[in-house]
C-alpha positions as CSV (number, residue, x, y, z in Angstrom):
1,M,-8.6,2.8,-3.8
2,V,-9.4,-0.9,-3.1
3,M,-13.0,-2.0,-3.7
4,A,-14.2,-5.4,-2.6
5,V,-17.4,-7.3,-2.2
6,S,-15.8,-10.6,-1.2
7,P,-15.6,-10.3,2.6
8,K,-12.8,-11.9,4.7
9,P,-13.4,-11.0,8.3
10,R,-14.0,-13.6,11.0
11,A,-16.4,-13.2,13.8
12,Q,-17.9,-15.5,16.4
13,P,-21.7,-14.9,17.0
14,S,-22.3,-14.4,20.7
15,E,-26.1,-14.4,20.7
16,P,-28.8,-15.4,18.2
17,A,-30.6,-12.8,16.2
18,Q,-33.8,-11.3,17.4
19,A,-36.8,-12.5,15.6
20,N,-38.0,-9.0,14.5
21,G,-38.0,-9.7,10.8
22,S,-34.9,-7.6,10.1
23,T,-32.5,-10.5,9.7
24,H,-32.5,-13.8,7.9
25,A,-34.4,-16.5,9.7
26,S,-31.6,-19.0,9.6
27,E,-28.7,-17.9,11.9
28,P,-25.8,-19.9,13.2
29,D,-26.6,-22.1,16.2
30,V,-24.5,-20.4,18.9
31,T,-25.0,-23.4,21.2
32,Q,-22.6,-25.3,19.0
33,V,-19.2,-24.2,20.5
34,E,-16.3,-24.5,18.0
35,T,-13.7,-26.9,19.1
36,A,-10.9,-25.0,17.4
37,F,-10.3,-21.3,17.8
38,R,-8.1,-19.9,15.0
39,T,-6.9,-16.5,13.7
40,L,-8.0,-15.1,10.4
41,S,-4.9,-16.7,8.9
42,D,-6.0,-20.1,10.3
43,E,-3.4,-20.3,13.0
44,P,-4.6,-22.0,16.2
45,V,-5.2,-19.9,19.3
46,R,-4.9,-21.5,22.7
47,E,-7.3,-20.8,25.6
48,L,-4.7,-19.0,27.7
49,Y,-1.3,-17.5,27.3
50,T,1.2,-17.1,30.2
51,A,4.7,-15.9,30.9
52,A,5.9,-19.2,29.6
53,D,4.8,-18.1,26.1
54,L,7.1,-15.1,26.0
55,P,10.0,-15.3,23.6
56,P,13.4,-16.3,25.0
57,A,15.3,-13.4,26.7
58,A,12.2,-11.2,26.7
59,G,12.3,-8.5,29.4
60,T,16.0,-8.9,30.1
61,A,16.8,-5.4,28.8
62,G,20.0,-6.9,27.4
63,P,21.3,-6.9,23.8
64,D,19.4,-10.1,23.0
65,D,16.0,-8.9,24.3
66,P,13.6,-9.4,21.4
67,I,11.1,-6.9,22.8
68,G,13.4,-4.2,24.2
69,R,12.4,-0.5,24.5
70,P,10.6,1.7,22.0
71,G,13.1,3.5,19.8
72,E,15.8,0.9,20.4
73,Y,17.0,-2.1,18.4
74,P,15.2,-4.4,17.5
75,F,12.3,-1.8,17.5
76,T,9.7,-4.5,18.3
77,R,7.9,-1.8,20.4
78,G,8.1,1.0,17.8
79,I,10.8,3.0,16.0
80,H,10.6,6.2,18.1
81,P,11.1,6.4,21.9
82,T,7.9,8.5,22.5
83,M,5.9,7.3,19.4
84,Y,2.6,9.3,19.3
85,R,3.3,11.2,22.5
86,G,5.8,13.1,20.4
87,R,4.0,13.1,17.0
88,L,0.8,11.6,15.7
89,W,0.8,9.4,12.7
90,T,0.2,11.1,9.3
91,M,-3.5,10.9,8.4
92,R,-3.3,10.3,4.7
93,Q,-6.6,9.6,2.9
94,F,-6.3,8.0,-0.6
95,A,-8.0,10.2,-3.2
96,G,-8.4,10.3,-6.9
97,F,-11.1,10.3,-9.6
98,G,-12.0,11.9,-12.9
99,T,-9.5,14.5,-14.2
100,S,-6.8,16.4,-12.4
101,E,-9.2,19.2,-11.7
102,E,-11.7,17.1,-9.8
103,T,-9.0,15.4,-7.7
104,N,-7.4,18.7,-7.0
105,E,-10.7,19.9,-5.5
106,R,-10.8,16.7,-3.3
107,F,-7.2,17.3,-2.2
108,H,-8.1,20.9,-1.1
109,Y,-11.2,19.5,0.7
110,L,-9.2,17.0,2.6
111,L,-6.5,19.4,3.6
112,E,-9.2,21.9,4.8
113,H,-10.7,19.1,7.0
114,G,-7.5,18.3,8.8
115,Q,-5.7,15.8,6.6
116,T,-1.9,16.0,7.0
117,G,-0.7,14.3,3.9
118,L,-1.9,13.6,0.4
119,S,-2.2,10.2,-1.2
120,T,-2.9,9.9,-4.9
121,A,-4.9,7.2,-6.6
122,F,-4.4,6.8,-10.3
123,D,-6.9,5.4,-12.8
124,M,-6.4,2.0,-14.4
125,P,-5.1,3.4,-17.8
126,S,-2.5,5.4,-15.9
127,L,-1.5,2.4,-13.8
128,M,-1.1,0.2,-16.9
129,G,0.9,2.8,-18.8
130,H,-1.8,3.7,-21.3
131,D,-2.9,7.2,-22.4
132,S,-6.5,8.1,-22.0
133,D,-7.2,7.8,-25.7
134,H,-5.7,4.3,-25.9
135,A,-8.2,1.7,-27.1
136,R,-7.8,-0.3,-23.8
137,A,-8.6,2.9,-21.8
138,L,-12.2,3.1,-23.1
139,G,-14.6,3.3,-20.3
140,E,-11.9,3.3,-17.6
141,V,-10.6,6.9,-17.7
142,G,-11.0,8.5,-14.3
143,R,-13.1,5.7,-12.9
144,E,-11.1,4.5,-10.0
145,G,-8.5,7.1,-9.7
146,V,-7.3,10.3,-11.4
147,A,-6.2,10.3,-15.1
148,I,-2.7,11.6,-15.5
149,D,-1.3,11.6,-19.1
150,T,1.2,14.5,-19.2
151,L,3.1,17.0,-17.2
152,D,0.1,19.4,-17.7
153,D,-2.1,17.0,-15.8
154,M,0.3,16.7,-12.9
155,Q,0.7,20.5,-12.7
156,T,-3.1,20.8,-12.5
157,L,-3.4,18.0,-9.9
158,F,-1.3,20.0,-7.3
159,S,-2.5,23.5,-8.3
160,G,-2.6,25.8,-5.3
161,I,-0.9,23.2,-3.0
162,D,2.5,23.9,-1.6
163,V,4.2,20.6,-2.1
164,G,7.2,21.9,-0.2
165,Q,5.0,21.8,2.9
166,V,2.8,18.7,2.3
167,S,4.0,15.2,1.9
168,V,2.6,13.4,-1.1
169,S,2.2,9.7,-1.7
170,M,1.6,8.2,-5.1
171,T,0.3,4.7,-5.6
172,I,1.7,3.6,-8.9
173,N,4.1,0.8,-9.8
174,A,5.0,-0.2,-13.4
175,P,5.1,3.5,-14.7
176,A,6.3,4.8,-11.3
177,A,9.5,6.3,-12.7
178,I,7.5,8.3,-15.3
179,M,5.0,9.6,-12.7
180,L,7.9,10.6,-10.4
181,A,9.4,12.5,-13.4
182,F,6.1,14.3,-13.9
183,Y,5.8,15.2,-10.2
184,V,9.4,16.5,-10.0
185,A,8.9,18.6,-13.2
186,A,5.6,19.9,-11.9
187,A,7.0,20.9,-8.6
188,E,10.0,22.7,-10.2
189,S,7.8,24.6,-12.7
190,D,5.9,27.8,-12.0
191,A,2.6,26.7,-13.5
192,N,1.0,25.0,-10.6
193,G,-0.2,27.9,-8.4
194,H,2.6,27.9,-5.8
195,P,6.3,28.7,-5.6
196,Q,8.7,26.4,-7.4
197,V,10.0,23.6,-5.2
198,P,13.2,21.8,-6.1
199,A,13.4,18.0,-6.0
200,E,15.6,18.2,-2.9
201,R,12.7,19.7,-0.9
202,L,10.0,17.3,-1.9
203,S,8.8,14.8,0.7
204,G,6.6,11.8,0.3
205,T,6.6,8.3,-1.2
206,I,6.0,6.6,-4.5
207,Q,5.0,3.0,-4.3
208,A,7.1,1.6,-7.1
209,D,7.1,-1.9,-5.7
210,I,7.1,-3.9,-8.9
211,L,7.6,-7.3,-7.4
212,K,4.2,-7.3,-5.7
213,E,2.6,-6.6,-9.1
214,Y,3.7,-9.9,-10.4
215,I,2.8,-11.6,-7.1
216,A,-0.6,-10.0,-6.5
217,Q,-2.0,-6.9,-8.1
218,K,-1.1,-7.8,-11.8
219,E,-0.6,-4.3,-13.2
220,W,2.6,-4.3,-15.2
221,C,4.1,-2.9,-18.4
222,F,7.4,-4.8,-18.9
223,P,9.1,-8.1,-18.2
224,I,10.2,-8.5,-14.6
225,D,14.0,-8.0,-15.2
226,P,13.8,-4.6,-16.9
227,A,11.0,-3.6,-14.5
228,M,13.4,-4.3,-11.6
229,R,16.0,-2.2,-13.4
230,L,13.6,0.8,-13.6
231,C,12.9,0.4,-9.9
232,G,16.6,0.3,-9.1
233,D,17.2,3.4,-11.2
234,M,14.6,5.3,-9.2
235,I,16.1,4.3,-5.8
236,E,19.6,5.2,-7.0
237,W,18.5,8.6,-8.5
238,C,16.4,9.5,-5.4
239,T,19.3,8.6,-3.1
240,R,21.4,11.2,-4.9
241,R,18.8,13.9,-5.7
242,M,15.8,13.6,-3.3
243,P,17.0,13.3,0.3
244,R,13.5,13.7,1.8
245,W,11.7,11.3,-0.6
246,H,11.0,7.6,0.0
247,P,11.7,6.1,-3.5
248,I,9.8,2.9,-2.9
249,S,7.0,1.8,-0.6
250,I,7.3,-1.9,-0.4
251,S,3.8,-3.1,-0.4
252,G,2.2,-6.0,1.4
253,Y,-1.2,-4.4,1.2
254,H,-2.1,-5.8,-2.2
255,I,-0.6,-9.2,-1.3
256,R,-3.1,-9.4,1.5
257,E,-6.0,-8.1,-0.7
258,A,-5.2,-10.9,-3.1
259,G,-6.1,-13.4,-0.3
260,S,-2.8,-14.0,1.5
261,T,-2.6,-14.8,5.2
262,A,-0.9,-12.4,7.5
263,Q,2.1,-14.6,7.6
264,Q,2.4,-14.6,3.8
265,E,1.9,-10.8,3.7
266,L,4.7,-10.4,6.2
267,A,7.1,-12.8,4.6
268,F,6.6,-11.9,0.9
269,T,6.7,-8.2,1.6
270,L,9.9,-8.3,3.6
271,K,11.5,-10.6,1.1
272,D,10.6,-8.1,-1.7
273,G,12.2,-5.4,0.4
274,L,15.4,-7.3,1.0
275,T,15.6,-8.0,-2.7
276,Y,15.5,-4.3,-3.5
277,V,18.2,-3.7,-0.9
278,E,20.4,-6.4,-2.4
279,Q,19.9,-4.8,-5.9
280,A,20.9,-1.3,-4.6
281,V,24.0,-2.7,-2.9
282,T,24.9,-4.5,-6.1
283,R,24.7,-1.2,-7.9
284,G,27.4,0.2,-5.6
285,L,25.2,2.1,-3.1
286,D,26.1,2.0,0.5
287,V,23.2,0.5,2.5
288,D,23.2,3.5,4.9
289,E,22.8,5.9,2.0
290,F,19.4,4.7,1.0
291,A,17.9,2.3,3.6
292,P,16.7,5.1,6.0
293,R,14.3,6.2,3.2
294,L,12.8,2.9,2.4
295,S,9.2,2.5,3.6
296,F,6.6,-0.2,3.7
297,F,2.9,-0.4,3.2
298,F,0.8,-3.0,5.1
299,N,-2.8,-4.1,5.3
300,A,-4.8,-3.6,8.5
301,Q,-7.2,-6.6,8.6
302,L,-9.8,-7.5,11.1
303,D,-8.0,-10.0,13.3
304,F,-7.0,-7.4,15.8
305,F,-4.2,-9.1,17.7
306,E,-2.8,-10.9,14.7
307,E,-2.4,-7.6,12.9
308,I,-0.6,-6.0,15.8
309,A,1.8,-9.0,16.1
310,K,2.4,-8.7,12.3
311,Y,3.7,-5.2,12.6
312,R,5.8,-5.9,15.6
313,A,7.4,-8.9,13.9
314,A,8.0,-6.9,10.7
315,R,10.0,-4.3,12.6
316,R,12.1,-6.9,14.4
317,I,12.9,-8.9,11.3
318,W,13.8,-5.9,9.3
319,A,16.1,-4.5,12.0
320,R,17.9,-7.8,12.3
321,E,18.3,-8.4,8.5
322,M,19.5,-4.8,7.9
323,R,22.1,-4.9,10.7
324,E,23.3,-8.5,10.4
325,T,22.8,-9.5,6.8
326,F,23.6,-6.2,5.1
327,G,25.9,-4.7,7.7
328,A,24.0,-1.4,8.1
329,K,25.6,0.7,10.8
330,D,23.2,3.7,10.9
331,P,20.3,2.9,13.4
332,R,17.9,4.7,11.0
333,S,18.7,1.9,8.4
334,W,17.4,-0.6,10.9
335,Q,14.1,1.2,11.5
336,M,11.1,0.0,9.5
337,R,8.7,2.9,8.7
338,F,5.4,1.9,7.4
339,H,2.0,3.2,6.1
340,S,-1.2,1.2,6.8
341,Q,-4.5,1.1,5.1
342,T,-7.5,-0.7,6.4
343,A,-8.6,-3.7,4.5
344,G,-10.6,-3.1,1.4
345,V,-11.4,-6.8,1.1
346,S,-13.0,-6.8,4.5
347,L,-15.6,-4.2,3.3
348,T,-19.0,-5.6,2.3
349,A,-21.6,-4.3,-0.2
350,Q,-24.3,-5.6,2.1
351,Q,-25.1,-3.3,5.1
352,P,-22.3,-0.9,4.2
353,L,-22.6,1.2,7.4
354,N,-21.2,-1.9,9.2
355,N,-18.0,-1.1,7.4
356,I,-17.5,1.9,9.7
357,V,-17.0,-0.5,12.6
358,R,-14.7,-2.8,10.6
359,T,-12.6,0.1,9.6
360,T,-12.4,1.5,13.1
361,V,-11.2,-1.9,14.5
362,E,-8.6,-2.2,11.7
363,A,-7.4,1.4,12.2
364,L,-7.0,0.8,16.0
365,A,-4.9,-2.3,15.2
366,A,-2.6,-0.2,13.0
367,V,-2.2,2.5,15.6
368,L,-1.5,0.0,18.4
369,G,0.9,-1.7,16.0
370,G,2.9,1.5,15.6
371,T,2.1,2.8,12.1
372,Q,3.7,6.0,10.9
373,S,0.9,6.8,8.4
374,L,-2.7,5.6,8.0
375,H,-5.5,5.6,5.5
376,T,-9.0,4.6,6.7
377,N,-11.3,3.2,4.0
378,S,-14.7,4.7,3.6
379,Y,-17.8,2.7,4.3
380,D,-19.1,2.8,0.7
381,E,-16.0,1.6,-1.1
382,A,-17.3,-1.8,-1.8
383,L,-19.9,0.0,-4.0
384,A,-18.1,2.9,-5.6
385,L,-15.5,5.6,-5.0
386,P,-16.2,7.3,-1.7
387,T,-18.6,10.3,-1.3
388,E,-17.4,13.3,0.6
389,E,-19.5,12.3,3.5
390,A,-18.0,8.8,3.6
391,V,-14.4,10.0,3.4
392,T,-15.0,12.6,6.1
393,I,-16.3,9.9,8.4
394,A,-13.2,7.8,7.6
395,L,-10.9,10.8,8.4
396,R,-12.9,11.6,11.6
397,T,-12.3,7.9,12.7
398,Q,-8.6,8.6,12.7
399,Q,-9.0,11.9,14.5
400,M,-11.2,10.3,17.2
401,L,-8.6,7.5,17.8
402,A,-5.9,10.2,18.1
403,H,-7.7,12.6,20.4
404,E,-10.5,10.9,22.2
405,T,-9.6,7.3,23.1
406,G,-6.4,7.6,25.1
407,V,-4.5,5.0,23.0
408,T,-1.8,7.5,22.2
409,N,-1.0,8.3,25.8
410,T,1.5,5.6,26.3
411,V,4.0,3.9,24.0
412,D,3.1,0.4,22.8
413,P,0.3,-0.2,25.3
414,L,0.0,-3.9,24.4
415,G,3.8,-4.6,24.7
416,G,4.3,-7.4,27.2
417,S,0.9,-9.0,26.6
418,Y,1.6,-12.8,26.7
419,F,-0.8,-13.3,23.8
420,V,0.7,-10.5,21.6
421,E,4.3,-11.5,22.3
422,A,3.6,-15.1,21.6
423,L,1.8,-14.2,18.3
424,T,4.7,-11.9,17.4
425,D,7.2,-14.7,17.9
426,Q,5.1,-17.1,15.9
427,M,4.7,-14.6,13.1
428,E,8.5,-14.2,12.9
429,Q,9.0,-17.9,12.8
430,R,6.6,-18.3,9.9
431,A,8.3,-15.5,8.0
432,Y,11.7,-17.2,8.2
433,E,10.2,-20.5,7.0
434,Y,9.0,-18.7,3.9
435,F,12.4,-17.0,3.5
436,K,14.1,-20.4,3.5
437,K,11.8,-21.7,0.7
438,I,12.3,-18.6,-1.4
439,D,16.0,-18.8,-1.1
440,E,15.9,-22.4,-2.1
441,L,14.2,-21.3,-5.3
442,G,17.0,-18.8,-6.1
443,G,15.5,-15.6,-4.5
444,M,12.3,-13.6,-4.9
445,V,12.6,-12.8,-8.6
446,E,13.1,-16.4,-9.5
447,A,10.3,-17.5,-7.1
448,V,8.0,-15.1,-8.8
449,K,9.0,-16.4,-12.2
450,V,7.9,-20.0,-11.1
451,N,4.7,-18.6,-9.5
452,Y,5.6,-19.8,-6.0
453,P,4.1,-16.9,-4.0
454,Q,1.2,-16.6,-6.4
455,R,0.3,-20.3,-5.7
456,E,0.6,-19.8,-2.0
457,I,-1.7,-16.8,-2.0
458,A,-4.3,-18.5,-4.3
459,D,-4.4,-21.6,-2.0
460,A,-4.9,-19.4,1.1
461,A,-7.7,-17.3,-0.5
462,F,-9.5,-20.5,-1.7
463,A,-9.4,-22.0,1.8
464,L,-10.7,-18.9,3.4
465,Q,-13.6,-18.6,1.0
466,Q,-14.5,-22.2,1.7
467,Q,-14.8,-21.3,5.4
468,I,-17.0,-18.3,4.6
469,D,-19.2,-20.3,2.2
470,S,-19.7,-23.0,4.9
471,Q,-20.4,-20.5,7.6
472,E,-17.4,-21.7,9.6
473,R,-16.4,-18.1,9.5
474,I,-19.2,-15.6,10.1
475,V,-19.4,-12.4,8.1
476,V,-22.1,-10.2,9.5
477,G,-24.6,-9.1,6.9
478,V,-23.2,-11.5,4.3
479,N,-23.6,-15.1,5.4
480,S,-25.3,-14.3,8.7
481,Y,-27.5,-11.6,10.2
482,I,-28.7,-10.7,6.8
483,A,-31.1,-7.7,6.4
484,E,-34.1,-8.5,4.3
485,D,-35.3,-5.0,3.7
486,E,-31.9,-3.3,3.1
487,Q,-32.0,0.0,1.3
488,A,-29.4,1.2,-1.2
489,I,-27.2,4.1,-0.1
490,P,-26.2,7.1,-2.2
491,T,-22.9,6.6,-4.0
492,L,-20.5,8.7,-6.0
493,R,-20.9,8.6,-9.8
494,V,-18.1,9.7,-12.0
495,D,-19.5,11.8,-14.9
496,P,-18.9,9.8,-18.1
497,A,-18.3,13.2,-19.8
498,L,-15.0,13.5,-17.9
499,E,-13.4,10.8,-20.2
500,A,-14.0,13.0,-23.3
501,K,-12.8,16.0,-21.4
502,Q,-9.5,14.2,-20.5
503,I,-9.0,13.0,-24.0
504,G,-9.5,16.6,-25.2
505,R,-6.9,17.8,-22.7
506,L,-4.4,15.2,-24.0
507,Q,-4.9,16.0,-27.6
508,A,-4.6,19.8,-26.9
509,T,-1.2,19.1,-25.3
510,R,0.0,17.2,-28.3
511,A,-1.2,19.9,-30.6
512,R,0.7,22.7,-28.9
513,R,4.0,21.0,-28.0
514,D,7.1,20.8,-30.1
515,G,6.7,17.4,-31.8
516,A,10.3,17.2,-33.0
517,A,11.6,17.8,-29.5
518,V,9.3,15.0,-28.2
519,E,10.7,12.6,-30.8
520,R,14.3,13.5,-29.9
521,A,13.7,12.9,-26.2
522,L,12.0,9.6,-26.8
523,A,14.8,8.4,-29.2
524,A,17.4,9.3,-26.5
525,L,15.4,7.4,-23.9
526,R,15.3,4.3,-26.2
527,E,19.1,4.6,-26.7
528,D,19.8,4.8,-23.0
529,A,17.3,1.9,-22.3
530,A,19.3,-0.3,-24.6
531,H,22.4,0.1,-22.3
532,P,21.7,-1.6,-18.9
533,D,24.3,0.4,-17.1
534,R,22.6,3.8,-17.8
535,N,20.2,5.3,-15.3
536,L,16.9,6.2,-17.0
537,M,15.7,8.9,-14.7
538,E,17.4,11.9,-16.4
539,P,16.1,10.8,-19.9
540,L,12.7,10.4,-18.4
541,L,12.8,13.9,-17.1
542,D,13.8,15.1,-20.5
543,C,10.8,13.4,-22.0
544,T,8.6,14.9,-19.4
545,G,9.9,18.4,-20.1
546,A,9.2,17.9,-23.7
547,H,5.6,17.1,-22.8
548,A,5.7,13.5,-24.0
549,S,2.7,11.5,-22.7
550,E,2.9,8.6,-20.3
551,G,1.7,6.2,-23.0
552,E,4.4,7.4,-25.5
553,I,7.1,7.0,-22.9
554,V,5.9,3.5,-22.1
555,E,5.7,2.5,-25.7
556,S,9.2,3.7,-26.3
557,L,10.5,1.6,-23.5
558,T,8.4,-1.4,-24.6
559,Q,10.3,-1.3,-28.0
560,V,13.4,-2.0,-26.0
561,F,12.1,-4.1,-23.1
562,R,9.2,-5.8,-24.8
563,A,5.7,-6.3,-23.3
564,Y,5.1,-8.7,-20.5
565,A,2.9,-11.8,-20.6
566,Q,2.9,-13.9,-17.5
567,T,2.8,-17.7,-17.5
568,P,-0.5,-18.8,-15.9
569,V,-0.3,-20.1,-12.3
570,S,-0.1,-23.9,-12.5
């Protein structure tokens, strides 16, 4: 769940505010016409686009046509021939707070109201690999996601939900392999209120994109090299054992939330993905074994046409690189599948009901851009975790787009737009410029080590904030059209007593488990971790089955891998 109070939308005021006392007296002078029109990413926009702006060979229906038909290489217009005429995107609202019982109740609520997939938010201690009774977890347990310490918690989280029928997404990175082990063990057990489901039948995604943590989100447990190893172990193991599971969701969302431009989000995300492909191929996997189950996660920001162009360019670049660089022969390997989430950083604490409009525009961009899955943020998320009312409105937004607007009636309705195609071509060009620079630095891992993408994002975020502070970019309700008599809205409050409850659950698990079995499993994990050629998923499953906690598993791996301390951005 992304919460933000620093807005980043751009709007051009079209008329002055009415002098009714409801807005700030000083509004932008709309008689002063800007001389330069630019996208949210600060790219110039011309007054008019024509057929001369289409990419070369566009519309030829030949092998070099960069636009082509939906469902055909290079998939600029979508990965399926019929897109939403055949099947709607998955409506997957992000949820998680308190203990596993509270989040389980929210999961059931969402499913009962028409959600078609589950997306799990974990609390900060879980994301950082700490147990709920760790000193650094104090005051954070269950605050911005669900607390999961042991297999028992994971079993409770999905109690009464047939995970063989519902796809599940889990947003976690550094300890992703541990959470996947918890989930597989919970599904295969008979203690979660539904029939046992083997790993082979589980469908869904775990984020696991560790590179973007060092680039943007800053939640890590280990140095980058062993962290990359763990990520590779997951991809390899899932390729062999979980044919319906996406073992990594390569995430640009958090890169954009950190302040990147759309071009940086596109370039750094795709380069991360290509790095994981290269790693898997180096391990001896055939690219067509695993590539069809790689997925992506993009931000849906407010600049409507720029976002649509970003998604179209992403599909085209990925298809080309998989086919031409990695030699993938299966057309499914060329297809980029992606989840979208509306931009948390665009939400404002001021006049929060305005966020419903922002989210709707962003969601429409994701749909017209061809997303396979979508989360719409709730209007109150700049203030707190969403209330049931707010999350219901967010879900209803998707349902109205799907069933009331007509945007699903035809495939890629904006395809062929001179403006959209020109933006797509420009987006692609900018991405390859970044690829070249990253390759000159020795690849993405080395670029991260010298803080190259981190600096690029920091510079972009600073430039945008300067524009907002100077009112060059208008943010309604924040630096213009300010309400003087704004009233607070009701928000969700997580009961502080839930922290003590979760700690009690953890301690009860420790008290009833076989301590010697836990120590044997953890010792075996450390032994395997010391040998870089050994896949760690099976020993992690052994630790899970012995009811070792997440924190104990991370601590054991840290003894081998060491903790991570990043060099500050220079």
